[in-house]
Steps between C-alpha positions, in 0.01 A plus 500: 500500500410463870718362772265400782709356790414718792739708704448751771807697372446794271769387247568167336862569385757772567807524274785623717793643308285610211740787405783252431558343164341164569232655724389717213468193275291333768271796520482528120400130476247523784334794322490333165377165628266599776393865442146394397448278803400571856847421629597769755865587481747774586861599437741585771846639545709773670398803291155632434632702206657198337192287556275767341743533211481118443121520496520768233768327292318160501155645451374366830169613648518840679303330778757222546616519861858575586669413835812671627727276700886479535644153547632600845178671621327235701191705579439583140561139387267372771221726368571375152491133595179546700314626187555214262461130449827458310821704474715479188845632574778570244718698748831319520754389591271353758773440749548881507146625453258215561508408869231731639239438225514121505499493878192712512319285246583192707375670817180646351382210278555672168617291206828594339690437172842618391781444249752383751799302393696538816516158674679615816236766569217254419642247741519768774133603434383137502672447837369824649149524352363152419320455833364858490362453146340175595327668791378801300408314180739698285620321183850631442624391157858580394645484147200570289686620191728331244673371810340270566154461358575330160746261667299420820174461316671320212613222734160494667317482166725216379474295824125544517475367145725205570311412821165507317630258237721271703376530861829639626750780425854464368795577729729652239426816300739691282418860404664640193443856377471472119451873433505817701500834324478799728689696765555443868352772715689754689324371810643153439854643478445714813372199693801296393738766611325542835506126556875476425572789743285332769670160445840660539401611844305192613619145426150367573368685198762324280377162638148585388626594151681177434246268662224390249279410798541827684129586475365144536391527867800303633476215254812382328471270203747323273806675350406730215684568173732802531415636162793735514701375204425481124456156356374343178167325540493207258130440532416860407790550255580831661750655747361598830619791705433609861177699532528809718148461648550136602627617840161635605280279284634169632450610857139606433424173326636293786291716739193435288562128520524527881182700526318258270582221745781379269273453203809460279658252751754526771761378250415782253801625294468819298734728306488793255732593216470704178555339158749675270494270192723240342850511359782744558267801502289332774806419709630860457173644613472259794843610619411868458185455702683306773754785537260795460501716811330806348198498727723551799732748330507879472307487166212308643152656456400748766171493695244687295669426169344270253437418137276694269143398429613361161774298668256362754249397245764332278635287785409139563608194700452126464587253782509121473444261794609137455379245752682167495429162656683192389445493121199735518516868415227774511573844370306825568567855402411845641552823317382846426502756222635802685826605649520273808647748756256780434204445271418151603607547866254791545215279382602199711524719810154658438329171430644353814344782697169457319513126574543565876238774505222325299557130442351248731824354633532254791829659598532586870720767651876454467800573289499338161639458156258540205432129431368391841319828553319539169578191273252426236299821559799718417603283199147562359526876559843517335371314195175695471639844570875534511621343174667193654471148362530168688533196267573136523729416206565132557 
């Protein structure tokens, strides 16, 4: 299968961090999905020995290029960035290891995707690099994994459907996670810990964490639901509990709304919670979820740790989006048939890079969330290739 968009660069995509747990899954998926195409890609990391071992373990081509670059080696990273159209990076926490790479991409006009769920770092990079990326033409797209693609594109998909059928969008959307079977990544836990440490030392970071509009380019909309206490939702006949990823997802979705020229309205209200079921058991589970601090504790998963292949393949997730206006209600769902934090995330990240590298997007240089950067083109890729579904239920 040919990919014909021209580029003067020798590579289309470089996977940086390919020796890490998630990076290996990205390389494995890239090989499985695109080995018989003319996509030109490479794997990159700190150790030649480890990169060659990954090539052997995954059955990658012996001729697949490897690139050696440490996250603090600006000269090596500059050479990497100059060789490719798009960089995929799984090397986090990004606030510790990501500054140099993303800055070089913004400077040199190379597109960039990551798995970042660190809003304070993202805000700092938006402030520092937006003008530079606009000038160079680099499309920098944060949060291209489970946080926040299903949520960001889910709202976009629902609102596009509503607009097509009513001529306008709805200003209220509730997101409710109906099922999520899988494990959080060690990288997610490490990012959370790094963010908490940074916030303890800098009050400005805490302001970003609690402000739902922290990434919305200075826009401040109406008060948003806190979503931090369990409650019984009569309409859904289920208890709802706080959803740990809402902190980053809500910020990304409000940024998307701002970048889409407030497609969802300047009065847009959005929240996320996870459903735990009815009755006493549902209430008990909701309270357990609300008080669970395991991701920030000593038993949290470590970077490089992850579920087995069987566990990844037996995972799944199902997310419902409910748009409301007066007495009208429109419901959409987004889901996938793999562990969200690993199996599905690796596919979402890869397809995001493929979308930037090869799809005919109108997106100009700048710093983006997935929906305004890739929108319908990425939804199509995720349905066709990555095992996701996007459905209108009502």
